[in-house]
C-alpha positions as CSV (number, residue, x, y, z in Angstrom):
1,M,2.0,-133.5,126.3
2,S,-1.3,-135.3,126.0
3,L,-3.3,-135.3,122.8
4,F,-6.0,-133.2,124.6
5,D,-3.5,-130.6,125.7
6,N,-1.9,-130.6,122.2
7,A,-5.3,-130.1,120.5
8,L,-6.2,-127.1,122.7
9,S,-2.7,-125.5,122.9
10,V,-2.6,-121.8,122.0
11,T,0.2,-119.4,121.3
12,Q,1.5,-117.8,124.4
13,E,1.1,-114.0,124.0
14,D,0.9,-111.0,126.3
15,L,-2.3,-109.1,126.2
16,T,-2.2,-105.4,126.9
17,I,-5.3,-103.4,127.5
18,E,-5.3,-99.6,127.9
19,L,-8.4,-97.9,129.2
20,R,-8.9,-94.2,128.4
21,S,-12.5,-93.7,129.3
22,R,-13.4,-91.1,132.0
23,L,-16.6,-93.0,132.7
24,R,-16.9,-95.1,135.9
25,L,-16.6,-98.7,134.9
26,S,-18.7,-101.0,137.2
27,W,-16.2,-103.9,136.8
28,A,-13.0,-101.8,137.1
29,E,-12.2,-103.1,140.7
30,F,-12.3,-106.7,139.7
31,V,-9.0,-108.6,139.4
32,L,-8.6,-110.9,136.4
33,N,-6.8,-114.2,137.2
34,P,-4.4,-114.6,134.2
35,R,-4.6,-118.4,134.5
36,R,-8.4,-118.3,134.3
37,L,-8.2,-115.8,131.5
38,R,-5.9,-118.2,129.7
39,G,-8.4,-121.0,130.1
40,S,-10.9,-118.9,128.2
41,D,-8.4,-118.8,125.3
42,F,-8.4,-122.6,125.1
43,L,-12.1,-122.9,125.1
44,M,-12.4,-120.2,122.4
45,R,-9.8,-121.9,120.2
46,W,-11.7,-125.2,120.4
47,S,-15.0,-123.5,119.6
48,Q,-13.4,-121.5,116.8
49,G,-11.8,-124.6,115.3
50,Q,-15.1,-126.4,115.1
51,W,-16.9,-123.4,113.8
52,S,-14.4,-122.9,111.0
53,E,-14.6,-126.6,109.9
54,E,-18.4,-126.3,109.8
55,R,-18.2,-123.2,107.6
56,L,-15.8,-125.1,105.2
57,V,-18.1,-128.1,105.0
58,Q,-21.1,-125.8,104.4
59,A,-19.3,-123.9,101.6
60,V,-18.2,-127.1,99.8
61,N,-21.6,-128.8,100.2
62,D,-23.3,-125.7,98.8
63,T,-21.6,-126.2,95.5
64,G,-23.9,-129.2,94.8
65,T,-21.0,-130.8,92.9
66,Y,-18.8,-131.8,95.9
67,F,-19.3,-132.6,99.5
68,A,-17.0,-132.6,102.6
69,L,-16.8,-135.1,105.4
70,P,-15.2,-134.4,108.8
71,Y,-12.4,-137.0,109.1
72,G,-9.9,-135.9,111.7
73,P,-10.4,-136.2,115.5
74,S,-11.1,-132.5,116.2
75,G,-14.0,-132.2,113.7
76,T,-15.9,-135.2,115.1
77,A,-15.2,-134.4,118.8
78,P,-18.2,-133.6,121.1
79,N,-19.3,-130.0,121.0
80,G,-20.3,-127.9,123.9
81,D,-18.8,-129.9,126.8
82,V,-15.1,-129.6,127.4
83,R,-15.0,-132.6,129.7
84,E,-16.6,-134.8,127.1
85,F,-14.0,-133.4,124.7
86,E,-11.2,-134.5,127.0
87,L,-12.7,-138.0,127.5
88,Y,-13.0,-138.2,123.7
89,F,-9.3,-137.7,123.3
90,E,-8.5,-140.0,126.1
91,R,-10.4,-142.7,124.3
92,L,-8.5,-141.9,121.1
93,E,-5.2,-142.4,122.9
94,K,-6.3,-145.7,124.4
95,A,-7.3,-146.9,120.9
96,G,-3.7,-146.3,119.9
97,L,-4.7,-143.9,117.1
98,G,-4.1,-140.6,119.0
99,K,-0.7,-139.9,117.5
100,L,-1.6,-140.5,113.9
101,Q,-2.0,-137.5,111.7
102,R,-5.2,-137.5,109.7
103,P,-6.4,-134.5,107.7
104,D,-9.5,-132.7,109.1
105,L,-11.7,-133.1,106.1
106,L,-12.1,-135.4,103.0
107,I,-13.7,-134.1,99.8
108,F,-15.8,-136.3,97.5
109,S,-17.8,-135.9,94.4
110,A,-21.5,-135.4,95.2
111,K,-22.4,-138.3,93.0
112,D,-20.7,-140.6,95.6
113,E,-22.6,-139.1,98.6
114,R,-25.0,-142.0,98.9
115,I,-22.4,-144.7,99.0
116,I,-20.2,-142.7,101.3
117,G,-23.1,-142.2,103.6
118,E,-23.7,-146.0,103.7
119,I,-20.0,-146.7,104.5
120,V,-20.0,-144.2,107.3
121,R,-23.2,-145.5,108.8
122,S,-21.8,-149.1,108.7
123,L,-18.8,-147.9,110.7
124,G,-21.0,-146.4,113.4
125,G,-21.3,-142.8,112.1
126,K,-18.7,-140.1,111.5
127,E,-18.0,-139.9,115.2
128,E,-16.4,-143.3,115.0
129,L,-14.1,-142.6,112.1
130,P,-11.1,-141.4,114.3
131,F,-11.3,-144.7,116.2
132,T,-11.3,-146.9,113.1
133,S,-8.0,-148.0,111.6
134,E,-7.4,-146.9,108.0
135,D,-6.4,-150.5,107.3
136,E,-10.1,-151.5,107.9
137,R,-11.7,-152.7,104.6
138,R,-14.6,-150.1,104.7
139,M,-12.1,-147.3,105.6
140,K,-10.1,-148.2,102.5
141,S,-13.2,-148.0,100.4
142,L,-14.0,-144.6,101.9
143,L,-10.5,-143.3,101.1
144,Q,-10.6,-144.6,97.6
145,K,-13.6,-142.4,96.9
146,A,-11.9,-139.2,98.3
147,F,-10.0,-137.0,95.8
148,L,-8.8,-134.3,98.2
149,A,-7.9,-134.1,101.9
150,I,-8.0,-130.8,103.9
151,E,-6.0,-129.7,106.9
152,C,-7.9,-126.9,108.5
153,E,-6.5,-123.8,110.3
154,N,-8.2,-120.7,111.6
155,S,-7.4,-117.3,113.0
156,L,-9.4,-114.7,115.0
157,W,-8.8,-111.9,112.6
158,K,-10.7,-109.9,110.0
159,A,-8.3,-110.6,107.2
160,R,-9.2,-107.5,105.1
161,A,-8.7,-105.2,108.1
162,M,-5.1,-106.4,108.8
163,P,-2.6,-103.5,108.5
164,D,-0.7,-104.8,105.5
165,F,-3.5,-106.4,103.6
166,G,-3.1,-105.6,99.9
167,S,0.7,-105.1,100.1
168,A,2.7,-106.3,97.1
169,L,5.5,-108.7,97.5
170,A,8.9,-107.1,97.0
171,P,12.6,-108.1,97.0
172,Q,13.8,-108.7,100.7
173,R,17.4,-108.5,101.8
174,R,16.9,-111.2,104.4
175,L,15.6,-113.6,101.7
176,G,18.6,-112.9,99.5
177,G,16.6,-110.7,97.2
178,K,13.7,-113.1,96.8
179,F,10.3,-111.6,96.9
180,G,8.4,-111.4,100.2
181,L,7.2,-108.9,102.8
182,K,8.9,-107.1,105.6
183,K,9.3,-109.2,108.7
184,S,6.9,-107.1,110.7
185,A,4.1,-107.3,108.1
186,V,0.7,-108.2,109.5
187,V,-1.2,-110.0,106.7
188,P,-3.4,-113.0,106.4
189,T,-1.3,-116.2,106.2
190,V,-1.8,-119.9,105.8
191,I,-0.2,-121.4,108.9
192,I,1.4,-124.9,108.8
193,K,3.1,-126.4,111.8
194,E,6.5,-128.1,111.2
195,E,5.4,-131.0,113.4
196,D,2.4,-131.6,111.0
197,R,4.3,-131.4,107.7
198,S,6.0,-134.8,107.7
199,P,3.0,-136.8,108.9
200,L,0.8,-135.1,106.3
201,Q,3.3,-135.7,103.6
202,C,3.5,-139.4,104.6
203,W,-0.3,-139.7,104.7
204,Q,-0.5,-138.0,101.2
205,K,2.0,-140.5,99.8
206,E,0.4,-143.5,101.5
207,Y,-3.1,-142.9,100.3
208,R,-2.3,-141.0,97.1
209,I,-4.7,-138.2,98.0
210,P,-3.5,-134.6,97.7
211,V,-3.5,-132.6,100.9
212,H,-4.4,-128.9,100.9
213,V,-4.3,-126.5,103.8
214,W,-7.3,-124.2,104.2
215,H,-7.2,-121.3,106.6
216,V,-10.4,-119.6,107.7
217,F,-10.6,-116.0,109.0
218,Y,-13.6,-114.1,110.3
219,D,-14.4,-112.7,106.8
220,M,-12.7,-114.9,104.3
221,A,-10.7,-118.1,103.7
222,V,-7.6,-119.0,101.6
223,G,-6.0,-122.3,100.7
224,I,-2.9,-123.8,99.3
225,S,-1.7,-127.3,98.4
226,L,0.8,-129.0,100.7
227,R,3.1,-129.6,97.8
228,E,3.1,-125.9,96.9
229,A,3.7,-124.9,100.5
230,D,6.6,-127.4,100.6
231,R,8.1,-125.8,97.5
232,L,7.9,-122.3,98.9
233,I,9.6,-123.4,102.1
234,A,12.3,-125.4,100.3
235,E,13.1,-122.4,98.0
236,G,13.5,-120.1,101.0
237,L,10.5,-117.9,100.1
238,I,8.9,-118.7,103.5
239,E,10.9,-118.7,106.7
240,P,10.3,-120.8,109.8
241,T,9.0,-119.0,112.8
242,E,9.4,-120.3,116.4
243,Q,6.4,-119.8,118.7
244,V,5.7,-120.8,122.3
245,F,2.4,-122.7,122.8
246,Q,0.8,-123.2,126.1
247,A,-1.5,-126.2,127.0
248,P,-4.5,-126.0,129.4
249,G,-2.5,-127.7,132.1
250,G,0.1,-124.9,131.9
251,A,2.9,-126.8,130.1
252,T,4.6,-124.8,127.3
253,T,6.4,-126.0,124.3
254,K,8.2,-124.3,121.4
255,K,6.9,-125.2,117.9
256,V,8.2,-124.2,114.5
257,I,5.5,-122.8,112.2
258,Y,5.4,-121.5,108.7
259,K,3.3,-118.4,107.8
260,I,2.6,-118.5,104.1
261,Y,1.5,-115.2,102.7
262,Y,-2.0,-115.2,101.3
263,Q,-0.6,-113.8,98.0
264,Y,0.8,-117.3,97.5
265,A,-2.5,-119.0,98.2
266,H,-5.7,-119.1,96.3
267,P,-9.0,-117.4,97.4
268,L,-11.1,-120.0,99.0
269,G,-14.3,-118.2,100.1
270,T,-15.8,-115.0,101.4
271,A,-18.2,-114.6,104.3
272,T,-21.7,-113.9,103.0
273,S,-23.0,-113.4,106.5
274,E,-20.8,-112.9,109.6
275,P,-21.0,-115.1,112.6
276,T,-22.5,-113.9,115.9
277,L,-20.2,-113.7,118.9
278,V,-22.0,-115.5,121.7
279,A,-21.1,-115.4,125.4
280,D,-20.9,-118.9,126.9
281,Y,-19.5,-120.7,129.9
282,I,-18.7,-124.0,131.5
283,A,-18.8,-124.9,135.2
284,D,-16.1,-127.2,136.7
285,K,-16.8,-129.9,139.3
286,N,-16.3,-127.3,142.1
287,G,-18.9,-125.0,140.7
288,H,-16.4,-122.5,139.3
289,I,-17.7,-120.8,136.2
290,L,-15.4,-120.1,133.3
291,L,-16.6,-117.6,130.7
292,Y,-15.6,-117.6,127.0
293,V,-16.8,-116.3,123.6
294,R,-17.7,-118.6,120.7
295,F,-18.7,-118.1,117.1
296,Q,-22.2,-119.1,116.0
297,G,-23.7,-119.1,112.5
298,G,-22.5,-117.2,109.6
299,S,-21.9,-118.6,106.1
300,L,-19.1,-118.9,103.6
301,K,-19.5,-118.7,99.8
302,I,-16.8,-120.7,98.0
303,A,-14.8,-118.7,95.5
304,E,-14.7,-119.5,91.8
305,E,-11.0,-120.0,92.0
306,A,-11.5,-122.7,94.7
307,V,-14.2,-124.4,92.6
308,A,-11.7,-124.4,89.7
309,V,-9.1,-126.0,92.0
310,L,-11.5,-128.7,93.1
311,S,-12.4,-129.4,89.5
312,R,-8.7,-129.8,88.5
313,V,-7.9,-132.0,91.5
314,S,-11.0,-134.2,91.1
315,V,-9.8,-135.3,87.6
316,G,-6.2,-135.8,88.8
317,E,-4.6,-132.6,87.4
């Protein structure tokens, strides 16, 4: 699977819609092409991923004490043109850097913002970071200033409206009496892909920068350190789940993921203003229009617990 397909892959799920209205629906006689509908999922996931990273950068920068820099390939990819996005990832693969796992964001102390800005500009801007080897002298200087790296995930859910939000962990038979939730529980989770764990662990060890995973929902965000997530998995408190992902070209692949209950994570932030759902579209070379919905705007206020975590990590605790 190409890097582009992997970046835009989405979980393969069945969508069931039941209409109970007695009113005449003007669009009821139209037939939806499942393949085209699936294409909208890819575009929405891409847009949602970039939106969530922007909200995290905004929340960190608003502290005035720390600032965040997009570092991974997705966060610096072109926005608004799926073809340019595809060409971007083709260039990344040609550069031989496509299969390297880099965290999505780097976090720095605000006092280093000027010097970090100078380094980034000398490298050609943040858009060039994914194409620059981490062995490059200036990249090493950049990484030496970072005290935390972030892997970003997101979900199209209102976390507080999920059916089992607020449920307490309790002993579970399938976990050998260890605390957890029923298998069918629907709660906010921090999702980590098994295929990402080892590369992120290696990156963390190589550059001696802690990696955390931050997961953004429509109304809130939660975070956890990679080391704590690894502990929960190793102790059997979080089970692996196998899901089928589909790429834009139609190819499917099975991936093991871990859904870490939000009760094990720390609050990261709360939406102070909700995003607007905006209808958008792209037109392919044949003139076919593909509709999708994207998030626009909104703001996230970082939680006191998250600021405390940043403070501890920044001093090496």
